[in-house]
C-alpha positions as CSV (number, residue, x, y, z in Angstrom):
1,M,1.5,36.4,12.3
2,F,1.0,34.1,9.3
3,Q,-1.4,36.6,7.7
4,L,1.1,39.4,8.2
5,A,3.7,37.4,6.6
6,R,1.5,36.2,3.8
7,A,0.4,40.0,3.1
8,H,4.1,41.1,3.0
9,L,5.0,38.3,0.5
10,D,2.0,39.3,-1.6
11,A,3.2,42.9,-1.6
12,V,6.8,42.1,-2.4
13,F,5.8,39.6,-5.2
14,G,2.9,41.6,-6.6
15,G,0.6,38.5,-6.4
16,W,3.1,36.3,-8.4
17,L,3.8,34.1,-5.4
18,T,1.4,31.5,-4.1
19,L,2.1,30.5,-0.6
20,G,1.3,26.8,0.3
21,L,1.6,24.7,3.4
22,G,3.4,21.5,3.1
23,L,3.4,18.6,5.6
24,G,6.4,17.4,7.0
25,G,8.3,13.9,6.6
26,R,7.6,12.5,10.1
27,A,4.6,10.1,10.6
28,D,3.3,12.2,13.5
29,D,3.0,15.2,11.2
30,F,0.0,13.5,9.7
31,A,-2.0,12.3,12.6
32,V,-4.9,14.7,13.2
33,D,-6.2,13.5,16.6
34,D,-7.9,10.3,17.9
35,T,-11.0,10.9,16.0
36,G,-9.5,12.0,12.6
37,P,-7.8,10.3,9.9
38,S,-4.0,9.9,9.5
39,A,-1.8,9.3,6.6
40,S,1.5,7.7,6.3
41,A,4.3,10.0,5.3
42,T,5.1,7.9,2.3
43,A,1.6,8.5,1.0
44,V,2.3,12.2,0.5
45,G,4.1,13.8,-2.4
46,P,3.4,12.0,-5.5
47,A,6.7,11.8,-7.4
48,F,6.7,10.2,-11.0
49,A,8.7,9.5,-13.9
50,L,7.4,8.3,-17.3
51,G,9.7,6.1,-19.4
52,D,13.0,5.1,-17.9
53,E,12.2,5.2,-13.9
54,G,15.9,4.6,-13.0
55,P,17.0,8.3,-13.1
56,G,13.8,9.3,-11.3
57,R,14.5,7.1,-8.5
58,A,18.0,8.0,-8.3
59,N,16.9,11.7,-8.1
60,V,14.4,11.1,-5.4
61,Y,17.0,9.0,-3.3
62,D,19.5,11.7,-3.7
63,H,17.0,14.4,-2.7
64,Y,16.0,12.4,0.6
65,R,19.6,11.3,1.3
66,S,19.4,13.4,4.5
67,A,16.7,11.0,5.9
68,G,19.2,8.2,5.9
69,P,19.5,5.3,3.5
70,D,16.3,3.6,4.7
71,G,14.2,6.8,4.5
72,A,15.8,7.6,1.0
73,R,15.1,4.0,-0.3
74,A,11.6,4.2,1.1
75,R,10.8,7.5,-0.8
76,A,12.5,6.3,-4.0
77,A,10.2,3.1,-3.8
78,K,7.2,5.2,-3.7
79,L,7.9,6.7,-7.0
80,G,5.2,6.3,-9.6
81,G,6.4,4.9,-12.6
82,G,4.2,4.7,-15.9
83,A,1.0,6.2,-16.6
84,D,-1.1,3.6,-14.8
85,A,0.8,4.2,-11.5
86,V,0.6,8.0,-11.9
87,W,-3.2,8.1,-12.3
88,A,-3.6,5.5,-9.4
89,M,-1.8,8.0,-7.2
90,V,-4.2,10.7,-8.3
91,E,-7.4,8.5,-7.7
92,A,-6.1,7.7,-4.3
93,F,-5.7,11.2,-3.5
94,E,-9.2,12.0,-4.7
95,E,-10.6,9.2,-2.6
96,L,-8.9,10.9,0.4
97,G,-10.9,14.1,-0.4
98,G,-8.1,16.0,-2.1
99,D,-9.2,18.6,-4.6
100,E,-5.8,20.0,-5.6
101,L,-2.6,18.0,-6.3
102,M,0.7,18.9,-7.6
103,L,2.6,16.1,-9.3
104,N,6.4,16.1,-9.1
105,P,8.4,15.1,-12.1
106,T,11.5,13.6,-10.8
107,V,13.5,13.7,-14.1
108,D,14.8,17.1,-15.2
109,D,13.3,16.8,-18.7
110,L,10.3,19.0,-19.7
111,D,9.2,16.0,-21.8
112,Q,7.9,14.4,-18.6
113,V,5.2,17.1,-18.4
114,A,4.2,16.6,-22.1
115,R,4.1,12.9,-21.6
116,L,1.9,13.4,-18.5
117,A,-0.6,15.4,-20.5
118,D,-0.4,12.7,-23.2
119,V,-1.5,9.9,-20.9
120,A,-4.1,11.8,-19.0
121,P,-7.4,9.9,-18.8
């Protein structure tokens, strides 16, 4: 069924859409089994803000407001602020065996992407 849906989307979008799989926000969404690794929900989805972190944290909190105040605060607290924090998150995902990672700028300013490129190791 998944392959059929993927083929349909590929035909409709002419190859311009990349379909990915995202893990959910519940802790049990990350448990593999008794023999495999598991990851905390807060370890997934590296969001960052370079410069003033306040607006980024506010945006993350607002986005996760449906998770309740505690859930939204927990996600906002995981925001990577500053170049060192961003690259520490990247290294942590590499250590977990990740070979592809999408960083999520939390401030609606394209300058965030340019700043990220400027501070890349």
